[in-house]
LUMKOL-856703 format. One line per field, with one value per atom (N, C-alpha, C, CB): x, y, z; residue in three letters. Coordinates in steps of 0.1 Angstrom, whole numbers. Glycine has a CB too. Layout:
% LUMKOL-856703
px: (X:...)
py: (Y:...)
pz: (Z:...)
aa: (ALA:...)
END
This chain:
% LUMKOL-856703
px: (-146:-146:-132:-148:-132:-120:-112:-122:-99:-91:-94:-76:-97:-99:-112:-100:-121:-133:-132:-144:-121:-119:-111:-112:-116:-110:-118:-106:-112:-119:-129:-109:-127:-136:-147:-128:-159:-170:-179:-179:-178:-185:-200:-179:-209:-223:-227:-231:-224:-227:-220:-242:-219:-214:-224:-201:-227:-237:-236:-252:-243:-242:-251:-247:-246:-253:-253:-247:-263:-264:-252:-277:-246:-235:-239:-229:-251:-256:-258:-270:-258:-259:-245:-267:-235:-221:-216:-211:-211:-204:-189:-211:-180:-166:-162:-158:-154:-149:-137:-145:-135:-123:-111:-126:-113:-102:-95:-108:-97:-90:-75:-94:-67:-53:-47:-47:-52:-47:-53:-50:-45:-50:-44:-46:-34:-27:-29:-13:-29:-30:-41:-16:-52:-63:-69:-74:-70:-76:-66:-85:-53:-43:-45:-28:-45:-46:-60:-36:-70:-83:-90:-92:-88:-94:-89:-90:-76:-71:-77:-56:-77:-83:-98:-82:-105:-120:-121:-126:-113:-114:-111:-104:-102:-100:-113:-88:-119:-132:-143:-137:-143:-153:-151:-152:-139:-136:-137:-122:-132:-131:-142:-118:-146:-155:-147:-162:-154:-148:-144:-157:-131:-127:-127:-112:-124:-124:-134:-109:-144:-154:-148:-165:-155:-152:-157:-158:-152:-156:-163:-144:-175:-183:-189:-194:-194:-203:-215:-194:-226:-239:-238:-250:-244:-246:-260:-235:-270:-284:-288:-286:-293:-297:-287:-311:-275:-264:-252:-259:-241:-229:-217:-227:-208:-195:-184:-191:-177:-167:-154:-165:-147:-134:-123:-135:-127:-117:-123:-114:-115:-119:-122:-130:-115:-118:-117:-109:-107:-104:-115:-90:-119:-130:-143:-132:-145:-157:-157:-158:-146:-145:-146:-132:-140:-141:-155:-132:-163:-177:-185:-182:-183:-192:-188:-190:-175:-172:-168:-160:-162:-158:-168:-144:-171:-181:-195:-179:-197:-211:-221:-215:-216:-225:-232:-217:-244:-252:-250:-267:-244:-242:-228:-251:-223:-210:-210:-200:-202:-201:-194:-194:-200:-195:-195:-202:-185:-185:-189:-170:-201:-206:-202:-222:-195:-190:-197:-175:-195:-200:-191:-200:-197:-189:-177:-198:-165:-153:-155:-140:-148:-150:-145:-143:-136:-131:-125:-121:-121:-115:-102:-114:-94:-81:-82:-74:-92:-94:-98:-104:-107:-111:-99:-121:-91:-79:-69:-71:-68:-60:-64:-59:-77:-83:-80:-98:-82:-79:-64:-83:-55:-41:-36:-33:-42:-38:-41:-44:-53:-57:-48:-72:-43:-34:-20:-33:-16:-3:-2:0:-13:-13:-10:-26:-12:-10:5:-17:9:22:22:30:30:31:36:40:29:33:48:24:56:70:70:78:81:83:82:96:88:88:74:97:66:52:44:45:46:39:43:42:56:61:55:76:54:48:34:50:26:12:9:5:17:15:18:25:29:33:22:46:16:5:-7:1:-11:-23:-20:-26:-8:-5:-4:9:1:2:-12:10:-22:-36:-43:-43:-36:-41:-49:-50:-46:-52:-43:-52:-50:-42:-35:-52:-25:-17:-26:-5:-35:-44:-53:-52:-58:-67:-60:-74:-47:-39:-37:-25:-34:-32:-45:-28:-56:-69:-73:-80:-71:-74:-65:-72:-52:-43:-42:-29:-47:-46:-32:-52:-24:-10:-9:0:1:2:5:14:1:3:18:-3:26:41:47:47:41:47:44:40:31:28:37:13:39:47:62:47:66:80:81:84:72:72:73:60:65:65:79:54:85:97:110:98:108:120:130:116:125:134:145:127:143:152:164:145:163:173:184:167:196:207:202:219:208:204:206:213:217:219:209:233:204:193:180:192:177:165:165:162:176:177:175:192:180:178:163:186:156:142:134:136:137:130:133:135:144:148:142:163:135:129:139:123:151:161:158:175:152:148:134:158:127:114:115:105:106:107:108:95:101:102:116:92:122:136:145:140:143:152:152:148:140:138:144:123:142:147:162:141:168:182:189:187:182:187:187:178:176:175:185:161:187:196:210:195:214:228:229:232:218:219:222:230:217:219:209:218:214:206:208:209:198:199:204:185:213:219:229:208:229:239:249:231:245:254:260:248:272:278:271:293:268:262:271:259:284:293:289:307:281:277:265:272:260:249:252:245:264:267:266:281:270:269:254:277:246:232:226:225:229:224:228:229:240:245:237:260:234:226:212:225:206:192:192:188:202:202:203:213:211:213:200:224:193:180:170:175:170:160:164:161:176:180:177:195:178:175:160:182:152:137:133:132:137:134:120:143:115:101:102:96:91:91:97:77:94:99:114:93:120:134:141:138:134:139:139:130:128:127:138:113:141:152:165:153:168:180:181:181:170:169:173:156:166:169:184:160:189:203:212:206:209:218:218:213:206:205:213:190:214:221:236:216:240:254:257:256:258:260:272:260:282:294:295:307:284:283:284:271:292:292:279:304:277:264:262:263:273:272:268:286:274:270:255:279:251:238:228:235:231:222:222:226:234:235:231:249:235:232:219:244:217:206:192:206:191:178:175:177:186:184:183:196:181:180:168:177:170:161:147:166:137:123:115:118:103:95:82:92:77:65:53:66:42:30:19:27:13:1:-11:-2:-18:-30:-41:-28:-53:-64:-73:-72:-74:-82:-92:-74:-104:-114:-111:-128:-118:-116:-117:-125:-127:-129:-118:-143:-113:-102:-89:-100:-87:-75:-75:-75:-87:-89:-85:-103:-89:-86:-71:-93:-65:-50:-43:-46:-48:-42:-43:-49:-55:-57:-47:-71:-46:-36:-22:-37:-18:-5:-3:-2:-13:-12:-12:-24:-21:-22:-9:-34:-2:10:23:10:22:33:42:42:36:43:44:35:54:57:47:71:41:33:22:41:13:3:10:-8:20:28:34:39:40:46:36:53:24:13:8:1:7:3:13:1:26:37:36:51:34:34:22:33:10:-1:1:-14:7:10:19:16:30:39:33:51:24:17:8:9:2:-7:1:-15:13:21:26:33:29:34:22:38:10:-1:-4:-14:-1:-4:6:-6:18:29:38:23:36:44:57:36)
py: (-725:-720:-713:-731:-701:-694:-702:-680:-701:-708:-704:-706:-691:-685:-691:-670:-697:-702:-717:-701:-723:-738:-740:-744:-736:-736:-744:-722:-748:-756:-748:-762:-735:-727:-722:-716:-726:-721:-712:-733:-699:-689:-688:-675:-689:-688:-673:-696:-667:-652:-647:-650:-634:-628:-619:-619:-621:-614:-615:-619:-606:-607:-619:-594:-627:-638:-637:-652:-643:-643:-650:-649:-644:-651:-664:-641:-665:-677:-689:-674:-686:-697:-703:-692:-698:-702:-712:-690:-723:-733:-734:-747:-737:-737:-751:-733:-751:-763:-768:-762:-781:-785:-787:-799:-783:-784:-771:-789:-761:-749:-751:-739:-744:-745:-738:-739:-727:-720:-726:-704:-732:-738:-731:-753:-723:-717:-702:-721:-696:-681:-675:-675:-681:-676:-663:-687:-662:-650:-640:-654:-642:-633:-619:-638:-608:-595:-592:-593:-600:-599:-586:-610:-580:-567:-556:-563:-556:-546:-548:-547:-561:-564:-560:-579:-563:-559:-544:-565:-537:-522:-517:-516:-523:-520:-522:-528:-533:-536:-526:-551:-522:-513:-499:-511:-495:-482:-482:-478:-492:-492:-501:-497:-512:-522:-534:-516:-545:-557:-556:-569:-556:-554:-567:-549:-578:-591:-601:-597:-606:-614:-628:-616:-634:-648:-657:-652:-669:-679:-690:-684:-693:-704:-712:-699:-724:-732:-737:-744:-739:-743:-757:-741:-759:-772:-772:-775:-777:-776:-761:-783:-757:-743:-735:-742:-741:-734:-732:-741:-727:-725:-730:-710:-737:-741:-731:-755:-726:-716:-723:-707:-719:-725:-714:-733:-702:-691:-679:-686:-674:-662:-664:-656:-673:-675:-662:-686:-655:-643:-632:-637:-631:-622:-626:-621:-639:-645:-642:-660:-645:-643:-628:-649:-619:-605:-600:-597:-605:-601:-606:-606:-619:-626:-623:-641:-623:-622:-608:-631:-600:-587:-576:-584:-575:-565:-569:-563:-582:-588:-583:-583:-583:-580:-593:-575:-591:-603:-608:-600:-600:-605:-603:-597:-610:-608:-610:-619:-603:-604:-617:-592:-625:-638:-641:-649:-647:-653:-667:-652:-670:-684:-692:-683:-703:-711:-725:-712:-732:-746:-754:-752:-765:-773:-779:-784:-777:-783:-798:-781:-804:-818:-828:-821:-824:-833:-825:-843:-832:-825:-819:-834:-825:-820:-807:-830:-805:-793:-782:-794:-786:-776:-770:-783:-779:-775:-767:-787:-770:-763:-749:-771:-747:-734:-725:-734:-731:-723:-720:-732:-730:-727:-717:-740:-717:-707:-693:-711:-692:-678:-673:-679:-681:-677:-674:-687:-683:-682:-669:-694:-665:-653:-640:-652:-640:-628:-626:-629:-613:-609:-596:-607:-597:-585:-573:-588:-562:-549:-546:-538:-542:-539:-526:-538:-523:-511:-499:-510:-501:-490:-486:-493:-496:-494:-487:-507:-492:-486:-472:-494:-469:-455:-446:-455:-451:-443:-440:-451:-451:-449:-440:-463:-441:-432:-417:-436:-416:-402:-396:-403:-404:-400:-395:-410:-404:-400:-388:-412:-387:-375:-362:-377:-364:-353:-349:-357:-358:-355:-350:-367:-345:-339:-349:-327:-362:-371:-371:-386:-370:-370:-383:-366:-382:-394:-404:-390:-399:-408:-415:-400:-408:-414:-424:-403:-421:-430:-443:-423:-442:-454:-463:-451:-456:-462:-469:-453:-462:-467:-479:-456:-478:-489:-500:-483:-497:-507:-510:-520:-499:-500:-490:-496:-493:-484:-470:-490:-461:-447:-444:-438:-451:-448:-452:-456:-462:-465:-455:-479:-449:-438:-426:-434:-423:-412:-414:-409:-426:-429:-428:-444:-433:-432:-418:-439:-409:-395:-389:-388:-394:-388:-393:-389:-403:-410:-401:-421:-390:-381:-375:-369:-377:-371:-381:-368:-393:-403:-403:-417:-409:-410:-417:-416:-414:-420:-435:-415:-440:-455:-462:-457:-455:-461:-461:-453:-451:-451:-462:-437:-464:-474:-488:-474:-490:-502:-505:-503:-494:-495:-499:-481:-492:-495:-510:-486:-515:-529:-539:-531:-534:-543:-549:-554:-543:-548:-543:-543:-532:-527:-520:-517:-518:-512:-497:-518:-489:-474:-469:-468:-475:-470:-472:-478:-483:-485:-476:-500:-473:-463:-450:-462:-445:-432:-432:-428:-442:-443:-443:-455:-451:-452:-439:-463:-432:-419:-409:-414:-409:-400:-404:-401:-417:-421:-417:-437:-417:-413:-398:-421:-391:-376:-371:-371:-379:-375:-365:-388:-354:-343:-342:-330:-344:-344:-330:-346:-330:-318:-310:-309:-315:-309:-320:-305:-332:-343:-348:-354:-354:-360:-373:-362:-375:-388:-400:-387:-397:-408:-414:-403:-407:-412:-422:-400:-423:-431:-446:-430:-451:-465:-468:-468:-459:-461:-462:-450:-453:-453:-466:-441:-470:-483:-495:-485:-495:-506:-507:-504:-495:-495:-500:-481:-495:-499:-514:-492:-520:-535:-542:-539:-537:-544:-543:-537:-531:-530:-540:-515:-541:-551:-565:-549:-569:-582:-587:-584:-577:-580:-580:-570:-578:-578:-571:-593:-558:-550:-546:-538:-544:-538:-523:-541:-516:-502:-495:-497:-500:-493:-494:-500:-506:-507:-498:-522:-497:-488:-474:-490:-470:-456:-454:-454:-464:-462:-460:-475:-467:-465:-451:-476:-447:-433:-423:-430:-424:-415:-415:-418:-428:-430:-423:-445:-425:-420:-405:-425:-399:-384:-378:-380:-386:-381:-385:-388:-394:-399:-400:-413:-388:-388:-395:-374:-397:-404:-419:-397:-424:-438:-447:-442:-458:-468:-476:-477:-483:-490:-502:-495:-509:-520:-516:-528:-505:-499:-494:-488:-488:-484:-495:-477:-507:-518:-524:-529:-526:-533:-524:-538:-512:-503:-495:-494:-492:-483:-489:-480:-502:-508:-509:-523:-507:-507:-493:-514:-484:-470:-469:-461:-460:-459:-456:-449:-464:-461:-460:-472:-454:-453:-460:-438:-468:-476:-467:-489:-468:-460:-470:-450:-471:-480:-475:-482:-484:-480:-490:-480:-485:-494:-497:-488:-509:-513:-524:-518:-523:-533:-546:-528:-557:-570:-569:-580:-562:-561:-554:-555:-543:-536:-544:-522:-552:-560:-571:-567:-576:-585:-578:-590:-566:-558:-556:-545:-553:-551:-564:-546:-575:-588:-591:-599:-588:-590:-581:-587:-569:-560:-565:-546:-570:-576:-587:-580:-596:-608:-603:-617:-594:-589:-582:-580:-576:-569:-576:-555:-589:-597:-591:-599:-586:-580:-591:-568:-589:-600:-600:-597:-589:-589:-578:-588:-578:-567:-554:-570:-555:-543:-536:-547:-545:-540:-533:-551:-539:-534:-520:-543:-519:-507:-496:-509:-499:-490:-484:-496:-494:-490:-481:-502:-484:-475:-461:-482:-461:-448:-439:-449:-446:-439:-435:-448:-444:-440:-428:-452:-427:-416:-403:-419:-404:-392:-388:-396:-397:-394:-386:-406:-391:-385:-371:-394:-369:-356:-346:-358:-351:-342:-339:-329:-345:-343:-352:-345)
pz: (2243:2257:2259:2267:2265:2268:2279:2272:2279:2289:2303:2286:2304:2318:2324:2317:2315:2320:2324:2310:2319:2321:2334:2309:2345:2358:2368:2364:2380:2390:2397:2399:2400:2408:2399:2415:2401:2394:2403:2389:2399:2408:2404:2406:2414:2412:2413:2423:2424:2425:2438:2426:2439:2451:2457:2447:2470:2477:2492:2473:2499:2514:2518:2520:2528:2533:2548:2528:2555:2570:2576:2575:2586:2593:2599:2604:2604:2611:2602:2618:2589:2579:2575:2567:2581:2577:2587:2575:2582:2590:2585:2590:2594:2591:2586:2603:2575:2570:2578:2555:2580:2587:2578:2595:2566:2555:2553:2542:2562:2561:2561:2572:2552:2551:2564:2538:2568:2579:2592:2578:2601:2613:2625:2613:2624:2636:2636:2637:2647:2649:2641:2646:2640:2632:2637:2631:2650:2656:2661:2668:2658:2662:2656:2659:2664:2659:2653:2648:2658:2652:2655:2657:2667:2670:2660:2684:2657:2648:2634:2647:2629:2616:2615:2614:2626:2626:2625:2639:2632:2632:2617:2641:2610:2596:2588:2590:2590:2583:2587:2586:2600:2604:2597:2619:2596:2590:2575:2594:2568:2554:2547:2549:2554:2547:2544:2535:2540:2536:2521:2539:2518:2505:2497:2505:2504:2497:2504:2498:2496:2502:2506:2492:2516:2519:2508:2533:2508:2498:2504:2489:2499:2505:2494:2514:2497:2488:2495:2481:2488:2494:2499:2484:2511:2517:2523:2529:2515:2519:2520:2533:2532:2533:2540:2541:2542:2548:2538:2561:2543:2534:2542:2530:2535:2540:2537:2535:2547:2545:2542:2557:2531:2528:2527:2514:2525:2525:2533:2510:2542:2549:2564:2542:2571:2585:2593:2591:2591:2599:2596:2597:2584:2580:2587:2565:2587:2593:2608:2591:2615:2630:2633:2635:2625:2628:2627:2617:2617:2616:2627:2602:2630:2640:2654:2638:2658:2672:2677:2675:2668:2672:2668:2666:2655:2650:2654:2636:2655:2657:2647:2671:2634:2623:2619:2611:2613:2610:2596:2613:2587:2574:2569:2564:2559:2554:2539:2561:2532:2517:2514:2511:2505:2502:2487:2510:2482:2469:2470:2462:2464:2465:2452:2466:2455:2443:2444:2444:2433:2433:2442:2418:2448:2457:2450:2463:2455:2449:2447:2458:2437:2434:2444:2421:2453:2464:2475:2458:2486:2497:2494:2509:2486:2482:2475:2473:2466:2459:2469:2448:2479:2489:2497:2499:2501:2508:2500:2514:2487:2478:2475:2464:2474:2472:2485:2470:2497:2509:2510:2521:2506:2507:2497:2504:2484:2474:2478:2461:2485:2489:2500:2494:2509:2519:2513:2531:2504:2498:2490:2490:2484:2475:2483:2468:2496:2504:2506:2517:2505:2508:2516:2495:2527:2536:2528:2548:2531:2524:2528:2528:2518:2521:2529:2508:2536:2543:2534:2551:2522:2512:2508:2500:2505:2501:2513:2497:2525:2536:2538:2549:2537:2539:2528:2538:2516:2505:2507:2491:2511:2513:2525:2516:2536:2547:2543:2559:2535:2531:2522:2523:2513:2504:2512:2494:2522:2530:2539:2540:2544:2552:2543:2559:2531:2522:2517:2510:2518:2515:2527:2509:2537:2549:2558:2545:2557:2567:2579:2560:2591:2604:2606:2615:2614:2618:2625:2627:2634:2641:2631:2651:2621:2611:2602:2603:2599:2591:2598:2587:2611:2619:2619:2633:2620:2621:2607:2625:2596:2583:2579:2572:2582:2578:2588:2575:2600:2611:2616:2606:2616:2621:2633:2610:2642:2654:2650:2663:2659:2657:2656:2668:2664:2664:2651:2675:2644:2630:2620:2626:2621:2612:2615:2614:2627:2631:2626:2646:2627:2623:2608:2628:2601:2586:2581:2580:2588:2584:2588:2591:2599:2603:2597:2618:2588:2582:2574:2573:2568:2562:2571:2555:2584:2594:2597:2607:2592:2596:2586:2597:2589:2579:2567:2585:2555:2543:2543:2531:2549:2550:2558:2555:2568:2577:2570:2590:2562:2555:2544:2548:2538:2528:2534:2521:2546:2553:2557:2566:2560:2563:2550:2568:2539:2526:2522:2516:2525:2522:2532:2521:2542:2552:2562:2545:2563:2573:2587:2569:2589:2602:2600:2608:2611:2611:2613:2622:2607:2608:2622:2602:2632:2646:2651:2655:2649:2654:2647:2651:2635:2627:2634:2613:2637:2644:2658:2644:2665:2679:2679:2686:2670:2670:2666:2660:2657:2652:2664:2640:2671:2683:2694:2689:2696:2707:2704:2708:2691:2687:2684:2674:2686:2685:2671:2694:2661:2647:2643:2638:2637:2632:2617:2639:2609:2594:2590:2588:2581:2575:2585:2570:2597:2607:2610:2619:2613:2615:2602:2624:2602:2590:2587:2592:2574:2570:2573:2555:2576:2579:2593:2580:2601:2613:2611:2622:2599:2596:2599:2582:2596:2598:2613:2593:2622:2636:2641:2644:2635:2638:2633:2631:2621:2616:2624:2601:2629:2637:2650:2641:2656:2668:2665:2675:2654:2650:2649:2637:2642:2640:2653:2630:2662:2675:2683:2683:2682:2689:2684:2688:2671:2664:2668:2649:2668:2671:2685:2668:2694:2708:2712:2717:2702:2703:2716:2704:2717:2729:2729:2729:2741:2743:2740:2757:2738:2736:2748:2732:2759:2772:2772:2784:2768:2768:2757:2765:2746:2735:2740:2722:2747:2752:2762:2758:2770:2780:2773:2789:2762:2754:2748:2743:2743:2737:2748:2731:2760:2771:2775:2783:2776:2781:2770:2783:2758:2747:2747:2734:2750:2751:2762:2752:2773:2785:2784:2797:2775:2774:2759:2781:2752:2738:2732:2733:2740:2734:2737:2740:2742:2746:2733:2754:2734:2723:2723:2723:2711:2710:2719:2695:2722:2731:2745:2732:2749:2763:2763:2767:2752:2750:2752:2737:2746:2746:2760:2736:2766:2779:2791:2782:2791:2802:2799:2805:2787:2783:2787:2769:2785:2788:2803:2782:2811:2825:2831:2832:2822:2826:2836:2814:2846:2857:2853:2868:2857:2853:2866:2843:2865:2876:2874:2879:2883:2882:2886:2890:2879:2882:2883:2871:2895:2897:2889:2912:2883:2875:2879:2860:2883:2886:2874:2898:2870:2859:2863:2847:2857:2860:2852:2856:2855:2849:2834:2855:2829:2814:2807:2811:2814:2808:2809:2815:2819:2820:2809:2833:2805:2794:2781:2793:2779:2767:2766:2767:2778:2778:2774:2792:2779:2776:2761:2784:2755:2741:2733:2736:2737:2731:2731:2737:2743:2744:2734:2758:2733:2724:2710:2727:2706:2692:2687:2691:2697:2693:2697:2699:2700:2704:2715:2691:2725:2736:2747:2742:2756:2765:2777:2771:2780:2792:2791:2805:2801:2801:2805:2811:2814:2818:2805:2828:2797:2784:2775:2777:2775:2767:2773:2767:2786:2792:2790:2808:2791:2789:2774:2792:2765:2751:2748:2742:2754:2752:2757:2758:2769:2775:2766:2789:2761:2753:2740:2750:2734:2722:2724:2717:2736:2739:2740:2752:2747:2748:2734:2757:2726:2712:2705:2704:2706:2699:2705:2701:2718:2724:2721:2739:2715:2712:2724:2707:2735:2747:2747:2760)
aa: (MET:MET:MET:MET:ALA:ALA:ALA:ALA:GLU:GLU:GLU:GLU:GLN:GLN:GLN:GLN:ASP:ASP:ASP:ASP:ASP:ASP:ASP:ASP:VAL:VAL:VAL:VAL:GLU:GLU:GLU:GLU:ILE:ILE:ILE:ILE:LYS:LYS:LYS:LYS:VAL:VAL:VAL:VAL:ILE:ILE:ILE:ILE:LYS:LYS:LYS:LYS:THR:THR:THR:THR:GLU:GLU:GLU:GLU:LYS:LYS:LYS:LYS:ILE:ILE:ILE:ILE:PRO:PRO:PRO:PRO:ILE:ILE:ILE:ILE:GLU:GLU:GLU:GLU:LYS:LYS:LYS:LYS:ILE:ILE:ILE:ILE:GLN:GLN:GLN:GLN:LEU:LEU:LEU:LEU:SER:SER:SER:SER:ASN:ASN:ASN:ASN:LEU:LEU:LEU:LEU:GLN:GLN:GLN:GLN:ALA:ALA:ALA:ALA:ARG:ARG:ARG:ARG:GLN:GLN:GLN:GLN:SER:SER:SER:SER:LYS:LYS:LYS:LYS:VAL:VAL:VAL:VAL:THR:THR:THR:THR:LYS:LYS:LYS:LYS:GLY:GLY:GLY:GLY:LEU:LEU:LEU:LEU:ASP:ASP:ASP:ASP:ILE:ILE:ILE:ILE:PHE:PHE:PHE:PHE:ALA:ALA:ALA:ALA:GLU:GLU:GLU:GLU:GLN:GLN:GLN:GLN:ILE:ILE:ILE:ILE:ARG:ARG:ARG:ARG:ASN:ASN:ASN:ASN:VAL:VAL:VAL:VAL:GLY:GLY:GLY:GLY:LEU:LEU:LEU:LEU:ILE:ILE:ILE:ILE:GLN:GLN:GLN:GLN:PRO:PRO:PRO:PRO:VAL:VAL:VAL:VAL:VAL:VAL:VAL:VAL:VAL:VAL:VAL:VAL:TYR:TYR:TYR:TYR:PRO:PRO:PRO:PRO:VAL:VAL:VAL:VAL:GLY:GLY:GLY:GLY:ASP:ASP:ASP:ASP:LYS:LYS:LYS:LYS:PHE:PHE:PHE:PHE:GLU:GLU:GLU:GLU:LEU:LEU:LEU:LEU:ILE:ILE:ILE:ILE:VAL:VAL:VAL:VAL:GLY:GLY:GLY:GLY:GLN:GLN:GLN:GLN:ARG:ARG:ARG:ARG:ARG:ARG:ARG:ARG:TYR:TYR:TYR:TYR:TYR:TYR:TYR:TYR:ALA:ALA:ALA:ALA:HIS:HIS:HIS:HIS:LYS:LYS:LYS:LYS:ASP:ASP:ASP:ASP:VAL:VAL:VAL:VAL:LEU:LEU:LEU:LEU:GLN:GLN:GLN:GLN:TRP:TRP:TRP:TRP:THR:THR:THR:THR:GLU:GLU:GLU:GLU:ILE:ILE:ILE:ILE:LEU:LEU:LEU:LEU:ALA:ALA:ALA:ALA:MET:MET:MET:MET:ILE:ILE:ILE:ILE:ILE:ILE:ILE:ILE:GLU:GLU:GLU:GLU:LYS:LYS:LYS:LYS:PRO:PRO:PRO:PRO:LYS:LYS:LYS:LYS:ASP:ASP:ASP:ASP:GLU:GLU:GLU:GLU:MET:MET:MET:MET:MET:MET:MET:MET:THR:THR:THR:THR:THR:THR:THR:THR:THR:THR:THR:THR:ILE:ILE:ILE:ILE:SER:SER:SER:SER:TRP:TRP:TRP:TRP:LEU:LEU:LEU:LEU:GLU:GLU:GLU:GLU:ASN:ASN:ASN:ASN:GLU:GLU:GLU:GLU:ALA:ALA:ALA:ALA:ARG:ARG:ARG:ARG:GLN:GLN:GLN:GLN:LYS:LYS:LYS:LYS:MET:MET:MET:MET:SER:SER:SER:SER:ASN:ASN:ASN:ASN:ALA:ALA:ALA:ALA:ASP:ASP:ASP:ASP:THR:THR:THR:THR:MET:MET:MET:MET:ARG:ARG:ARG:ARG:HIS:HIS:HIS:HIS:VAL:VAL:VAL:VAL:ALA:ALA:ALA:ALA:ASN:ASN:ASN:ASN:LEU:LEU:LEU:LEU:TYR:TYR:TYR:TYR:GLY:GLY:GLY:GLY:ASP:ASP:ASP:ASP:LYS:LYS:LYS:LYS:THR:THR:THR:THR:SER:SER:SER:SER:LYS:LYS:LYS:LYS:LYS:LYS:LYS:LYS:ASP:ASP:ASP:ASP:ILE:ILE:ILE:ILE:ALA:ALA:ALA:ALA:LYS:LYS:LYS:LYS:ILE:ILE:ILE:ILE:LEU:LEU:LEU:LEU:GLY:GLY:GLY:GLY:ILE:ILE:ILE:ILE:PRO:PRO:PRO:PRO:TYR:TYR:TYR:TYR:ARG:ARG:ARG:ARG:THR:THR:THR:THR:VAL:VAL:VAL:VAL:ASP:ASP:ASP:ASP:ALA:ALA:ALA:ALA:CYS:CYS:CYS:CYS:ILE:ILE:ILE:ILE:GLY:GLY:GLY:GLY:LEU:LEU:LEU:LEU:PRO:PRO:PRO:PRO:LYS:LYS:LYS:LYS:VAL:VAL:VAL:VAL:PRO:PRO:PRO:PRO:ASP:ASP:ASP:ASP:VAL:VAL:VAL:VAL:VAL:VAL:VAL:VAL:ARG:ARG:ARG:ARG:ASP:ASP:ASP:ASP:ALA:ALA:ALA:ALA:VAL:VAL:VAL:VAL:GLU:GLU:GLU:GLU:LYS:LYS:LYS:LYS:GLY:GLY:GLY:GLY:GLU:GLU:GLU:GLU:ILE:ILE:ILE:ILE:GLU:GLU:GLU:GLU:PRO:PRO:PRO:PRO:VAL:VAL:VAL:VAL:ILE:ILE:ILE:ILE:ALA:ALA:ALA:ALA:ILE:ILE:ILE:ILE:ARG:ARG:ARG:ARG:ALA:ALA:ALA:ALA:THR:THR:THR:THR:THR:THR:THR:THR:ALA:ALA:ALA:ALA:LYS:LYS:LYS:LYS:GLY:GLY:GLY:GLY:PHE:PHE:PHE:PHE:GLU:GLU:GLU:GLU:LYS:LYS:LYS:LYS:TYR:TYR:TYR:TYR:GLU:GLU:GLU:GLU:SER:SER:SER:SER:SER:SER:SER:SER:GLU:GLU:GLU:GLU:GLU:GLU:GLU:GLU:LYS:LYS:LYS:LYS:GLY:GLY:GLY:GLY:ASP:ASP:ASP:ASP:ASP:ASP:ASP:ASP:VAL:VAL:VAL:VAL:LEU:LEU:LEU:LEU:ASP:ASP:ASP:ASP:LEU:LEU:LEU:LEU:ALA:ALA:ALA:ALA:LYS:LYS:LYS:LYS:GLN:GLN:GLN:GLN:MET:MET:MET:MET:ALA:ALA:ALA:ALA:GLN:GLN:GLN:GLN:ASN:ASN:ASN:ASN:GLN:GLN:GLN:GLN:LEU:LEU:LEU:LEU:THR:THR:THR:THR:GLN:GLN:GLN:GLN:LYS:LYS:LYS:LYS:GLU:GLU:GLU:GLU:VAL:VAL:VAL:VAL:THR:THR:THR:THR:ASN:ASN:ASN:ASN:ILE:ILE:ILE:ILE:VAL:VAL:VAL:VAL:ASP:ASP:ASP:ASP:TYR:TYR:TYR:TYR:GLY:GLY:GLY:GLY:SER:SER:SER:SER:GLU:GLU:GLU:GLU:ASN:ASN:ASN:ASN:PRO:PRO:PRO:PRO:ASP:ASP:ASP:ASP:THR:THR:THR:THR:ASP:ASP:ASP:ASP:ASN:ASN:ASN:ASN:GLU:GLU:GLU:GLU:THR:THR:THR:THR:LEU:LEU:LEU:LEU:ILE:ILE:ILE:ILE:THR:THR:THR:THR:ASP:ASP:ASP:ASP:GLY:GLY:GLY:GLY:ILE:ILE:ILE:ILE:LYS:LYS:LYS:LYS:ASN:ASN:ASN:ASN:VAL:VAL:VAL:VAL:THR:THR:THR:THR:GLU:GLU:GLU:GLU:SER:SER:SER:SER:ILE:ILE:ILE:ILE:PRO:PRO:PRO:PRO:VAL:VAL:VAL:VAL:ASP:ASP:ASP:ASP:LEU:LEU:LEU:LEU:GLY:GLY:GLY:GLY:ALA:ALA:ALA:ALA:SER:SER:SER:SER:ASP:ASP:ASP:ASP:MET:MET:MET:MET:LYS:LYS:LYS:LYS:ARG:ARG:ARG:ARG:LEU:LEU:LEU:LEU:GLU:GLU:GLU:GLU:ARG:ARG:ARG:ARG:TYR:TYR:TYR:TYR:ALA:ALA:ALA:ALA:ASP:ASP:ASP:ASP:ASN:ASN:ASN:ASN:ASN:ASN:ASN:ASN:GLU:GLU:GLU:GLU:LEU:LEU:LEU:LEU:LYS:LYS:LYS:LYS:SER:SER:SER:SER:LYS:LYS:LYS:LYS:SER:SER:SER:SER:ALA:ALA:ALA:ALA:ALA:ALA:ALA:ALA:ALA:ALA:ALA:ALA:ALA:ALA:ALA:ALA:GLN:GLN:GLN:GLN:LEU:LEU:LEU:LEU:VAL:VAL:VAL:VAL:LEU:LEU:LEU:LEU:ASP:ASP:ASP:ASP:GLY:GLY:GLY:GLY:LEU:LEU:LEU:LEU:ASP:ASP:ASP:ASP:GLN:GLN:GLN:GLN:SER:SER:SER:SER:GLY:GLY:GLY:GLY:ASP:ASP:ASP:ASP)
END
């Protein structure tokens, strides 16, 4: 027998099974934030399909789910699909092995690096995929796609920091604009000042509205130092706009705020408006 066959997980087959026949195991390794960002994840599945099947084992005429809670909830609660692709395995020998399988699957995941995301966005854009479609396919905000494409405009030292994961692409672009840096016109020596502002913006965990305020303040006050930009820029004068939404739309806004780790529904509404303006080119 080959060594690769002498393993604990014995696969029976992989096929689509009815959602209604699946029951959740209480031995799942992931117990917190299971449904966080589920709408975005479900939209990725809707557009691309389920790349990785869930893992179940037979229990009578049903199946016990041990890997793929989020895939299961996305199919059942968001997409409301009746079937899901599943790898059916023999029942693990004990509860410890069941939990271990679940843990290993979660541990194997690694967030895509900024450099990989930038490369993939650039490849898709170079293949004439629209920014809107790229955001939809990858399940990332439009502003992130736009920032990845615009990164050649930032100072070299700032781009290096993005690729290393020290700052996010959107913050890099915003800080560059706030400091009035123009690629090939401004000196690259100004890059350290732009990077310092970007890091301060990231450390303060600013909302998109506050970031936009800083950018506007910087454009109006080009010689302002970074500390003043952070303290005074976020207080830049803004105008409130009343918007009437029904109860169902307010729920959607609340989910959006939660999925994107925003502080409030107001912050979510502001971000959506700004994203829409970015997409329109205004």
